[in-house]
N, C-alpha and C positions, 0 to 999 in steps of 0.2 A: 689362441691367436692373439699375439699384440696387436692392442686397436690402432696403433699411429701406421703397422702393417696393411691392415686394412681401410685408415683411413687414405692410404697413399695408393694401392690396388684400387679404389672408389673415384680416387679422382682423373685418374688414369684411365681406368675403365671407361666413363663416360664423360669423354673431352666433352661434348656437347654441354652438358649440363654446367661442367665446369666453368667452361667459358661463358656461360651466363651470367653465371655466379660470380664470378670476376670481374664481369664486365657491371652487372651491377654497383657491387662494391667500387670497381674504379670511377665508376659518376658522379657516385656520394660520394668520397675520400676527394675528389678534386673542387667538386663544390664548395666542401666544407672548408679546404686547407684552402680554396682561393678564396673562401669567407674571414680566412683567419691572416691572410696575407692583407686582403685589403684591411682589418682592424689595424694590424699591427702599423701600415705605411700610414693609413690618417692616424694613429699617436701620435708616430715620430714628424708627421708634419706639424702637428697640433701643437708639438713638445719647442720645434726650431721655431715656426712661430710666434711661439709664447716670448721665446727670447729675443728674437728679432727685430719684432715690434714691440715688446713692452705692453704697459699699459700709462692711458694719459690721468693721471689722479686732477680732479677739479675742487679748490677753495674758492668758497663764495659765500656771502653774507645769507643767512636761515632767519627772515625776519620774525618769524613763528619760534626758531630758540630763541633769538634775540630777548622777545616778550617774556617768556616761558621762564628767563634765567634772571628777570627781576631786574637786570642791571642799567634799566632806563622804560621808565617809567612815560614817557612823554613831556618830561619837562626838564629841559640841558640846556643846565645853568652857565655855559659857556656861552649863551647871547643868540643861537638858534633858537629860531622857532617853537612856542609848544605847540606836540603834538610830533615832533619831527621825529627821527628814526635816532637822532644824537651821536657824538662822538662815540658809543659801545657798539656802533653797528660801524667805524669806519677801519677796511682791511688795510692796514699798513703797509709800507714796503718793506720797511724795515722789518719786520716779523718775517714777511715772505722769504725774504734774503737768506733769514738766520734756517730759513726750510730747506731751503738753497742747498744750502749746506751739505745738509744730509746723506750718508753714504751709497742710501741707497736711490738718491737722486740719477737721475743719468742728465736730464736738463732741466731746466726750467722757465716758464713766461709768466707774461700779466701783461695785462692791461686798463687802461683806466678813458672813461667817455668824457670827455669836456665838450665846450662851445666855446666862441667866441664873434661877439658884434664885430661888422666892419667900423675899421676908421676909415680919417681923408686919408690917407698914408696907406691903405691896402682895402682894396676894392673887394668885392664881391666878383666873380665870373660870371655874369648873368646876361645872355646874349638876346637870350629874349625877355623884355620887364613883363609883369604881372599883369593881369587881365585889370582895367581900371577898377578902384574902389573895393579892390582886396585886399584885409589887411593882412600883411604878409611880416609883421613884428616877429612874430613866434619861429617865423622860418627865414629870415632872411641874414643866416648867420654861418660860419667858417666850423664845420662839424670837427674836429678837434680828438686825436685818437694820442692816448699815452702809453706808449710801449716801452719796452725791454729791448725789444732786437726787430729793426726795422723788414731786416730779412727774414723774418718769420712771420711775418704778418700773409694770410693768403695768397693778399691781393699781387705781392712779391714774388712770394712762393712760387704760383702759379704762372706768371709771369703776363699778368694784367697791366701791371705796373712796375717799372723799374727806371734807378736814379740816374739821371744821366749827368748830372753836373753836382761837386759834393760829395760829401757822404751822408749815408743814412742815418737813422737812430741807432744807439749803441748803448750798454752800461754807462761809459763814460759818461755819454752825452748831458749837456747840465738843464737846467730848469728854465732857461732862457734862451734855447737854440729851438728852431723849427725847421723840419722839411714840406715846402711848397711844393703844388700841384704847377706844371710849365704853362697853363693858361695863365694862372693867376700871378703867377711872372710874367709875365707878357702884356698883360693889362695895365699894372703896378710899377712895369719895370723893375723890375729886381732882378738881383745878380745875387750870388754867392760872398757870404759875408757882409750884405746888406741890413741894415737895424731897420726894422718896423714897429707898429704900434698897434697893439688890439686891446678888447674893452672884454672883462669876464661875460658869459653869455647866460648868467644867472641874471633870473627874474623876480627874483624869489623877493628881493627889497626894492622893484622899483626898477627903471632903465638906469642900467650900469654908466656913470661920467668916467671910472678912472680907467687909464691907459696902460699898459704893462708893455715894455720893448722888449722886444725879441730881435735874436740874429735868426740871419736864413743861413744854415751850414748846409742845404742839399737841396735839391731840386727835381723832382720825379715826372715823369710820364706817364699817364693814365692812359688806356688803350680805346677806353671809352669815348666815342666820339661826341660830340652836342648833335642833342634830338634837331633840332631847328622849331622846336616848340619850349611854351612856356614850362621850366620846370622850378620847384623851391629847391630856394639854392641851398641847402642841407644837404639836398638827396642828391645833389648832382657832382658826383665824382670829383670834377675840377677843384672843390671848395673844399677840398677834404686835408685837413693839416695835421702833420704827425709832431710830437715832441715827447717828452719824456714824462715820466708818473707825475712829476713833481709840476710841471709846466700845464698838463691837464686837467692836475685839481686844483690850480690857483684860476684856468679859466674856467673850471666848473663850479667855482665858488666852495669847494669844499678847501679840508685845510691840508698843510704842507706841511703838516709836524710828521716826523714820523717816516721822512722820506716822499710822503704823498699818499693818497687816498684809493686803493686800485678798484674794479670792479670785480675782478676775478684773479685767479690764480691757477696755472697752470703745472704740475712736474710728470717730467719723461721719468716710469719705472724700468730699470731695466727687467724688470722680474714682476709678474702682477701679484707674485704671492708676497711682494713685499711691503703690501697697502697698509698692514699693522705696523709695521716696523717704522713706515713713513709717519702714522699716526701717532707714534708714542714719542717719534724724533719732534713731531710738530708741539706735541703737550710741553716738553722741555724746553724749546723756543717761546715759550710762553703763550701760546694761542689757546683759545674756550674752543674744542670742536664742537660745544651745543649752539654757539652763536657762527662756527664759520665751519660748517663739517664738510672734510673732506670725503669726496664720492670716485669712485674709478669711472671713466669712460673707455668702456673697451670695444669701440665702436671698430675699431680699424682690427682687432683681436679679431672678429664677429665675422666682420665682411671677409679677412684674410681665410678663414678653416669653415664657415658657413656650410658652403658647398659638399667640402669633401664628409666635416664631421656628418652631411644627412648622408651620404656615400656609403659611410661605416656604419651607421646606424640601419641600413636600406643592408648589408653583407651580413648583419648581425641577426637581421629578423631571419634571412634565408639561410644562413647555418642551423638555425633552431627548427625551420620548418624541411630542409634536405635530412637533418637527424634523425628527426620524427619520422619523416614519410617515408626516408630509407630503411626505419630500425621498422614500420609495419609492413611493408615490402620485401619486406628481406624474411621477415616470420612469415609471412603467406608463401613465402618460395621453399622455404624449409618444412614448414608445415604438409606441403604439398608433395614433398620429397619423403616424408617420413610415411604418410598414407601410400605412398606409389613401394615402397621398402618393409610394409608392414610385413608381408611373409617372410624378408630375409631377417627381420628382427624378431620374428615368433620361433624362427628357426635356430637362431643366437642363442636366447631363451632358454630353450628349449635342449640346448646342449648344455647349460648352465653359466654360460655367459650372466656376470650382474649386469641391472640395469646403468647403475652408473658407466660402466666403462661405455654401454651401448650408446648413451648422452654423451661421451668425452669422444668417443667415436665421429659424433656428425661434429659436437665443436670444432676437431681437430681440423676437421675439413673443411669447416667455414671459418676458421681461423686462419689456415694456407690461404684460401685465396683472399683474403683480407689484405694478410702480409706482402703477398704481390700486388694486390690491389694499391695500399700505402707507397710501395717502392714506386710504381710507376707514377701518380699522382705527384710524387714529389717531384719528377722532371717534368712533369707538361704543365702542373699549375701554376708556378712563375709565370707561365705567359697567358693562360689561360685570366689569371686575375688581375694580370695588366691590362687586356683588350675590352675583361668585362667592366675591369675601374674606370676604367680612362672614358667609355661610353658613357658609366651610369654618372663619371665627376663631371662629363662636356656637360649632357643637360642640366645638372644641376647651378654648373656655371655660368648657363643659358639664362636661367628661369634669377637665379640672383643679381646677375645684370641687367634683367628687364623691371625687375622688382626695384631695383636702383634706381634706375632710370626713369619709372612715375612717382616715383618716392619724389626726387628731384622738383618734377613739374608742379608737385604740390604747392600753392603757396603759404607761406607761414604767417599766419593770421593773428601770429604776437608779437609780428614786427608792424613797429608803429609808422614806420616809410611806406610802406605796402610794397617796397621792393624785391618781396619774394622770401625764395631761403637764400644766404648767406654764407651755410656752412657753417659744421664746428669747429673751425678754424684747422683740422689735420688734414693732411695732403691725402688725397684718395688713394685707394690702395687697391687693386687687383685679385681676386678671389685669386689662391692657389688651381692651377689646372692639371695638375699631372698627378702620378702616384708612383714613390719610388717603394716601388716592389723586392724586396730582399726575403730570401728565401734561407730559416736559420734553423738549427736545432731545434728550439723552443716550440716552432709550427710543427715540426717531421713530430715533436714528440704531443704535440695536443693532438693532432689528427690521429695520429698513431693510437692515444688513449680514446680518442673519440670512435675510431675506426673498429678497435676492440673490444668495445663497451656495445657499440651496436652488433657487431658478432656473435657476442655473448649472448643479450638480449633476446635477439632474433633466433638464438637455436636452442635455448634454458626454456622461453616461454612457451613455444608449442614441445619441444621435446619433454616436457613435465607430463605430457599426457603419457610417454612410452612410461613413467615408473608407475602409473596404475593401471598398467598391462600387466594378464599373465600370457605365458605363451598357448594354452587352448584357445582361452579368446580370439588373442590372433590369429590363429590358424583355421580353427571351423566358424568365425565371422569374417563377412568382407569387412567394405567400409563402414 
């Protein structure tokens, strides 16, 4: 008799067991397919995130690399003190501008730190004087930041500061132009277009006496109010002055050759995979990457996809666990069915049926249940995966937000000002909090292959015992 007919009669003649086997397969296939869908949704989200936020590459001086290069032995012939880093460690703006022209750079920015002593025409904002007898020589200065674009400074981007008169610093700003805070402007009677005098904030050669003229091109307002207590002038946001790179280099006592000396430069890449191309373009532009290495800060990307990556990892573990556990459970069910049908097997074998065809009959029965279960799983798994995935993702997002909040409260001991963490200059970003689940032919194919593989293993492993039996043993012996 045809084994397919026997399989059909068996399935329809024992509907309870057929439904049980089909139900097990449905649960297994639904969970497995949901895991596959969560994995594919996470992969799409990660790919989209990579393209949307890109990556930020940072270029700055590596002192160890400079010493290893042999380009500076501590004796700088250009007039600087012995033992200093020297000109070989100066990151020039002109060099960075050439790197910014690379086709893989979507945007770039750079900064330079400096300081300036006040003059009679430009006094500090210090509403509370220092305690009597305290030496404030090293702190009674304006904090000068040289920037490429003022609107990309974190304080202006997040709204803590805003320009209220004139304009901000831009790529076309001259080295003798500055932007001052409103309280300093009021204290000195300054308005846009006025000329002020500032002294270098470099004490390496003693107290500076040379004054430099600067034109006020903008006035900004910082939202941080006065504390009513003494604060060192350099730590007071009101004494923050912005200029371009050359201006900050001049006031910081560094060379202004090559467009000024940078503290660091950042390059926003459209695709994080373009880092190697950026390094190639930097070397072509004349950069020594041993002295000024380029490293990628993918903090934004990790913050964006961190929770969804953990959710996808959990889904992967779930797929494996369900597949292995499902195979074991189904193998036990099939083995139990085979023991119950020993009499049937013995009669068929005594009538001349081949053992392989008997095993094939059981395989057809199990595969038939698996095919129906896979079809039903395809209809319902999308909703299941969305519900489960978003629930898991919500928990991971809450954990990520809590970790970020705790991290923000930790003091930054590397900050000499003691003002705590100031951020990394990148805008805050919220992690992905929802899954875009899509059911495609590839997902059906994967769960189909998995389901059929489970069916084959669950049937062939216990069914192998049938091949070792003979009709007499089956019919004369019990279990």
